[in-house]
C-alpha positions as CSV (number, residue, x, y, z in Angstrom):
1,M,33.8,-57.2,-23.1
2,F,34.8,-54.2,-25.1
3,P,35.2,-50.5,-23.9
4,K,32.5,-48.2,-24.0
5,K,32.8,-46.0,-27.1
6,I,33.2,-42.5,-26.0
7,N,30.5,-39.8,-27.4
8,W,32.6,-36.7,-27.6
9,R,29.1,-34.4,-27.9
10,E,28.2,-35.7,-24.7
11,T,31.3,-35.6,-22.6
12,T,33.3,-32.7,-24.2
13,K,31.6,-29.6,-25.9
14,M,32.7,-29.5,-29.5
15,E,33.4,-25.6,-29.1
16,Y,36.4,-26.5,-26.7
17,V,38.0,-28.8,-28.9
18,Y,37.5,-26.3,-31.9
19,G,39.3,-23.7,-29.7
20,V,41.8,-25.8,-28.9
21,L,42.4,-26.4,-32.6
22,L,42.2,-22.7,-33.2
23,L,44.8,-22.2,-30.4
24,H,47.1,-24.8,-32.0
25,K,46.7,-23.3,-35.4
26,L,47.7,-19.6,-34.1
27,G,50.7,-21.0,-32.1
28,K,49.2,-20.1,-28.8
29,A,49.6,-21.9,-25.6
30,I,46.7,-24.4,-24.9
31,N,46.0,-23.6,-21.4
32,E,42.4,-23.1,-19.4
33,E,42.8,-19.3,-19.6
34,N,43.3,-19.3,-23.4
35,L,40.6,-21.5,-24.0
36,K,38.3,-19.8,-21.8
37,K,38.9,-16.7,-23.9
38,V,38.4,-18.4,-27.1
39,V,35.2,-20.1,-25.9
40,A,33.8,-16.9,-24.5
41,A,34.6,-14.9,-27.5
42,A,32.8,-17.4,-29.6
43,G,29.5,-16.6,-27.2
44,A,29.5,-20.2,-26.1
45,E,28.8,-21.3,-22.7
46,I,31.9,-21.8,-20.3
47,D,32.1,-25.2,-18.2
48,E,35.1,-24.7,-16.1
49,S,35.4,-28.4,-15.3
50,K,35.1,-29.7,-18.9
51,I,37.7,-27.0,-20.0
52,K,40.1,-28.2,-17.3
53,S,39.5,-31.8,-18.1
54,L,40.2,-31.3,-21.9
55,V,43.5,-29.2,-21.3
56,T,44.7,-31.6,-18.9
57,S,43.8,-34.7,-21.4
58,L,45.9,-33.0,-24.0
59,K,49.1,-32.1,-21.9
60,G,51.9,-34.1,-23.8
61,V,49.9,-34.6,-27.0
62,D,51.6,-33.7,-30.3
63,I,48.3,-32.1,-31.9
64,D,50.2,-32.1,-35.3
65,K,51.0,-35.8,-35.2
66,E,47.3,-36.6,-34.0
67,L,46.0,-34.4,-37.0
68,E,48.3,-36.1,-39.4
69,S,47.3,-39.5,-38.4
70,A,43.5,-38.6,-38.5
71,S,44.0,-37.2,-42.1
72,L,45.9,-40.4,-42.8
73,A,43.1,-42.5,-41.8
74,V,40.4,-40.5,-43.6
75,A,42.3,-40.8,-47.2
76,A,42.8,-44.5,-46.8
77,G,39.2,-44.9,-46.1
78,V,38.4,-42.7,-49.1
79,Q,41.0,-44.6,-51.2
80,S,39.3,-48.1,-50.1
81,A,35.9,-47.0,-50.8
82,G,37.1,-45.7,-54.3
83,A,38.8,-49.3,-55.1
84,G,35.6,-50.8,-54.1
85,T,33.9,-48.6,-57.1
86,E,36.5,-49.6,-59.6
87,A,36.0,-53.1,-58.9
88,K,32.3,-53.0,-59.3
89,K,32.9,-51.1,-62.9
90,E,35.3,-53.7,-63.9
91,E,32.7,-56.4,-62.7
92,K,30.1,-54.6,-65.1
93,E,32.4,-54.3,-68.0
94,E,33.3,-58.0,-67.7
95,K,29.2,-59.0,-67.8
96,K,28.8,-56.6,-70.7
97,E,31.6,-58.5,-72.5
98,A,30.5,-61.8,-71.7
99,A,26.8,-61.0,-72.8
100,A,28.2,-59.7,-76.3
101,E,30.1,-62.9,-76.7
102,G,27.1,-65.0,-75.9
103,L,25.1,-63.1,-78.4
104,S,27.7,-63.2,-81.0
105,A,27.6,-67.0,-80.5
106,L,24.4,-67.5,-81.3
107,F,24.2,-65.0,-84.3
108,G,27.9,-65.7,-85.3
């Protein structure tokens, strides 16, 4: 039916992902050796197979582009949430105006 949702916490240690992002930010090559050094320096446990898997899966990936699209997705979500809040405020104001009109008709 639908593909199983990947739980990154279970499949890849987040320390490795953070290490990749740090290497990328510093302009260093993202390879197994560099990632192992970063993870070891952070004091985290090293799992050779997970490091190898992550580095292999990132070959050919434009990390800047992926980070930009992730930022856009978050910004769009925040913007749409804000639009819903504005609509609720307008609805409340309309109800107050309608109530005020009803009262003025009674005492008018």
